[in-house]
N, C-alpha and C positions, 0 to 999 in steps of 0.2 A: 924401252923404259929406263929411266935413270935411277940410280940407287945412291943412297948415302954410303959412307964407308962402313958403318956397322952392318948394313944390309948386305954389302958385298962380301963381308967376312962370313956371314951366315949362309949365303949362297954357296960359297966355296966349300963350306963344311957339309953341304947337302947335295952333293953331285950325283948320288945314286939315282938311277932311273926308276921312278915309282911305277908299280904295276897297277893298271886300272882295268877292271872288267866293266863293259857297257851292257846293261840290261835294257831292252827296248822292245817295242812291238812293230812289226812291219805293217803299219797301217795302210801304206800304199807304196808303190815303187819309188815315187819322188821322196817320200818320207824316209825310206830305207837308204836312198842315195844321200840324203841330208845327214843321216847318222854316219854313213860311210865317210863322207867328207870330214865330218867332225873328228872321227877316229884317226883319219890320216893326218889331220892338222896336229893332233896331240902327239902322234908318233914323230912327226917332223920336228917337234919341239922337245923331244927327249922323254915323252911320257909313253911307257910301254903299254899301249892300249890293246886289250883283248876283245875281239869282235867276232861274232859267228860268221860274218861275211868273209873273213880271212881264211876260214876253214871249209874244206870241201866235204870231208868225211872223217871225223876224228875216230881213231881206232877203238877208243873205249866207249864209243857211242855218245850221242848227244846228251842224255841225262847225266852220265858220269862226267862228261867234259864240262858241262855247266857247273856242277858242284865243285869239281877240281879247280876250275877257273875262279870261282868265288872264293874258295879257300886260299888260293895262291895270291889273290889280288890284295894290294895295300888298300885300295878303295874300290867301291862298286858304285858306278854312276847309274842311277835309275832315271830314264828319260820319260817324263810324264806326258801321256797323250790319251785321247779318248779310247783308242783301241787297247792300250796297255791296261787302263783302268777297268774296262769291261771284261777283259780276259781274266785278270787275277781275281775278280769278284764273281766270275761265273755267269756273266751276262751275255754269253755267246753260246752257240750250239755246241753240243758234245762233239768232240773230235777236232774242234778248231782252237788254235792258240795254245796247244799243249806246251810248247816251249816256254811261253811267257808264264803260263800257269805254274809250271815246274819251278822256274826261277823265282817267281813270286812267293811260292810256298817255302823255298829254301831261305829266302831273305827274311820272311816272317819268322821262321824257326830260329834263324841265327839271332835275330833281335830278341826273341823270347828267351833264348838261352843266355843272353848277355844282360838279362834284367832290364831290357829296353835302353841300356846305355849305348849310345851310338856316336862313333866318330869315323865310321867306315862307309856308311851308305849315304850317298849324296844325291838329292833330287835335283834334276836339271830339266829345263823346258826350252823349246825353241820359240815359244810364243807366250806372252803374258796370259793369254786366254786359257792356256793349258794348265794353269796353276791348280784349278779345281780337280784335275786328274792325277795329282800327286797322291800316291797311296797313303791311306790314313796314318800308318805308323811313322811316316816320314814328314807329315805336314808340320810338325813342330821343329823340324831341322832347317838349317840355313839352305835356301834354294838358290840356284843360279839360272838366270835367263841369259842364254848365250846368243841371243839374236843380235846383240851388239858387242863391240870389242871390249867395252868395260866389263860386261858380265863374264865374257870368256877369260879375260885377264885375271879377274878375281878367282875364278875356278882354277885356272892354271897354277896360280901361286898357292892356292889351298892344296892342290895335289902335290906341290913341291914342299909343303909343310912350312911355308914362309908367310909370315904376317907382314904385309907391307906397311901396316899402320900400327907399329908396335907402340905399346904404352911408353910414355916418357917417364923418367925417374920421378918418384913421388916427392913433391916439394913440401915446403913448410906450410903449416896451417896459417891462415890469416889471423893476425891479432884481433882481439875483440875491438870493435869501434869504441873510441873514447866517448864516454858519456859527457853530455853537455854539462859543464860545471858553471855554476853561478855563485857569486858572492851574496850572502844574505846580509842586507843592511837593515838593521832594526832601528826604527825611529818612532818615537811616541811622545806626544805631549800629555799622555795619560799615565799618571802614576796609579796603577791598578789598585794597590793596597790603600792608598789615600782615598781614592774614589769609593772603594768599598766601605771604608769606615765613615766617609762623609755622608753617604746615603743621599744620592741625587734624586730630586723629586720633580723635575720638569723645567718649566720656563716661566718667567714673569716679565712684565714690561712697566717701565716708568717713563712718563711723558710730562713735560711742563715744569718739573721741579729742578731740572738740571739743564746746562747749556745744550746738551745733546740727548737724544732718546737713549734709553738704557735697556739693555737686554740682560735680565737677571737669570742666574743659574741657582735656584734654591737648593740648599742642602739641609739636612737635619742636624748634623754635627758641625758646629761652628768652627771648632779647632781645625778639623781637617779641611773644611771649606777654605779657610784662610791659607792653610798649607798649600793647597792646590794652586791658588792664585799667586802666592808668594813665590812658589817654584817657577811659575810661568814668567813672573816679572824678572826673576834672576836670569832666565834664559833669553827673553826677547825684549825686556824693558817694559815701561808703561805704555809704549806706543808700538803696536805690532806692525811695523812698517813693511815687513816682508810677508805679512799675512801667514805666519807659521801655523797659527791656530785656525782651523777650518770649522766654521759653524754653518750648518745647513738646516733650514726649516722646510720640511717636505709635506706639502699639502696633498689632499686627496683621500677619498673614502677607501677603506680596506675591508674586504669581506671578513666578517667575524669580529670586527673591532667597532667600538663606538666612534662617533664623529670626532675628529681631532686632527692632529698633525704630529709628525715626528720631529724630534730635535736630535741632531747628530753633531757630536763634538769629537774632533780628531785632528789629524795632521793635514797640512797642505802638501799633497804628494809632489807637486812640481818643485816646491822649495826643498822638500826632503831629498829629491833627486839631485838638486844643485849641491846640497851639502855632501851627498855621497860622492859626487864627482870631484869636489874639492878635496875630499879625503882619499882620492886616488882610485875610486871605484868607477869602472867603465859602465855606462848606461846599458850597453848590450849584454853585459855579464853580471848584472846586479838584479836581485829580487829585493823588493822593499816590503818589510813586514810592518804594517800600519795597524795600530791599536786605536779603536774608536769606542765612544760610549753613546748609546742610543736609548731614547725613551719616547713613549707616545703620550702626548698631553691631550686631555679632553676638556676643553674650555667650557665653563658653565654660563658664560655671558654671550653665547651665540657668536663667538669669534670677534667680539667688539674690540677688546684690547689688542688682539692679534692684528686686526686690520688697521687700527689706529697707528700701531707701531710700524707696520709695513708702509703705510702712507708717509709717516714721518721719516723713515729711513730713506725712502726714495727721494724725499725732499732735501734732506741734508747730505745724503751720500756717505754718512759716517755715523758711528754710534759708540757707546761705552758698553763693554762687557764686564760684568761684575758679579761677585758672589752675593748670595743672600742666605738668610737663615730662616727656616720654616719651623714654626711651632705647630707640631702635628695635632695638638689638642685643640688649639684655637683656630688654626688655619692662617694665623698672622704671618706675613713675610716681612723680614727686616733686611733691607739692602745694606751692603757693606761697601760704600763708595770709595773708602780709602784704598781698596785693593782693585779698583777698576782699571781696565786696560782699554786704551783707545784703538778702535779698529775701523776699517773702511769696508772690507769685504764681508758680505753676508750672502750666502747662497739660498735663494728662494727657488724651489722647483716643485714639480708635480710628480707624484709617484708613478704616473703612467709613462713618464719620460725615462725611467730607470731601466737599464738593460742588465743582462746577467753578468756582463763584464764591467759593470759600473762600480765606482768606489762605494756607492750606497746600495749595492746589490743585496746586502744582507736583509734589507727591508722587504725583499720579495720572498724570503725564505719563511717556511712554516716553523712553528715551535721556536719563535724568536726569544732570545735570552733577556727580555725586558717586558715590562707591563706598565700600563698607565697608573699614575698615582691616584689613589682614592683616599681622601682625608678620613681619618678615624672619627 
């Protein structure tokens, strides 16, 4: 066997010959010969093995010789076999196996007096099938199957007090993995304060009075309705060429809601991402916070105006988005064409097409923060 340098130093420091007593049962002549060969091998390799087969007639008698040998030994090897097990547990006739019974009682007593702490008594087997015959007090100890060279080597170095697999020095703890960090890019065409004060009330449609069909966003407060569109015009101009403003009309029945459609006003995420990249934000490292406004409209004309506008939009491929003022007492809607914005993109979709990761996924949630407008 090869050693590293540290192991060689430890071997040199442990040159004393360890004394080992072998406790076993002469189950058969061949088994006794196997034990004898095992003891001889230990002695050839520097282990001072004590075995009854080396003694003809000890002067102190066998019982005292057994006890003295156990006391003198650095280690006691207990060879598990069916005969050994039956003898120490009294499963044989009276008068048979007295030597094993005596040794077994001595070992039990020694373990009892040591509060069951054990580094001296080592269970060994010649065959894996004999593991069940290891005495109960030793079944929790490391055992050695010496039917192969590897098992014998492990036992040999155990008797020498040398651990061939010594722990390496304790290294440094791994650093915590870095958390994925993303930049938060906040983009919004929605001035929340202005929208709250303007009080949005749904959608309206104008056809035939202007060159293009018009989609109205009616508000109660004219001042803040104008502010919303003036701010948009400052950002994108009167022609939303990049479609920064996203308008979606979402059709489909919703459980618990009257017949109608949703109007969603927010940002075009694709254009927002382009602005973020121009600002030095990587797409893979950026989260976009998008603010939208949503309302459910419940038309009283059986969707007639909605469908006329939809047909006109598909015909023209463009439309005007403009504010309007709603008189809540009379229900009259006054368009404000001076603040109109030209657009081409208008998203028509059905609510059944929306998934949980969709930009409009909030429409699928319960307890939505919006309600249909009901005239007073």
